N, C-alpha and C positions, 0 to 999 in steps of 0.2 A: 550432540547438539548440532542443529541445522541452522545456518545463517542464510538469510534471503535479503537481496537488495532489489527492490522494485524501482525502476526508472520509469517516470510518468511524465509525458510531455502534454501539456494542456493547450487549448486554443487561447491565443492572446486575449481575445475578448471575453474569455470565460476564466480568467486567472482567479478573481475573488470567489466566484461561485464554486470552482474546483477546490480551492484551498478549503473552503468551509465544508465541502462534502467529504474531502480527504480527512480533514481533522475530526469530523464525526465518526470515523472508523476507529479512532484511536482508543476511546474509553471501552467500548464494548470488546474490542479485540484484546485488550490488556486483561480482561476478566476471563478469557477463554483458557481452558485447560491446556497446558503445554506452552503457553506463551511466556517467554521470559522477557523480551524487549519488542516494542513496536513503536518506532520513533519516526515522526514525519519530518522531513527536511525540505527546505526550498533553496534552490541554487542562488548563491549571491551574484553570479555573473548572468544568469538567465532566469528571470522570474517565472517563466512558463515551465520550468523544469523542477520537478518534485522527486524525492526519493523516499522510500520507506526502508528503514534499516530494521530488520527483524531477526530475532532469535527464537527458535523453537526447540523444545526438548527432543522431538523426533519427527519423522515424516508423517506419521499418522495425525499428529497435532496439526501440522501444516495443512494436511488434506481436509481435516474437519473445519479449519478456519475458512478455507477456500469455498466449502460448501455452506457456510453460515448465512443467515438471512441478511445481515447488514452488508455483506460483501455482494450478495445477489442484488440488493437494492441499489448499491453503487454501480454495479455492472450495467444496470438498466439505464443509468444516466450517462454512462461512459461515452457512448457515441456522440452525444451532444457536447461533452466536456473536453474529450481527449483529442489531440491533434494526430495521434498515432497510438497503435496498441501499446499497452504497457510492456516494458521488457523486464523479464525476471532473471536474476543471476542467483544461483544456488552455490553456495560456499561452504567448505569444511575448514575449521581451524587447524593449523598445523602446529 
């Protein structure tokens, strides 16, 4: 199993638009082969900060996810919504 945490900082004036765009990724991603969990979180301390907590069966499933149409559509909007590039953390359960 591969765990990914994506840290996403959005522009202050785009919080609601970004929240909607990020939330729209959840349902189609959960239907993807190899997706175990795909959970969106918003920071209690900083409403501009979002996290995805993801679990994938393997690296190939994650790579297929990153190449998916709904991710490409979000990526096209990212420059307008994000304050900085998303940070990805790849983790292994001990």
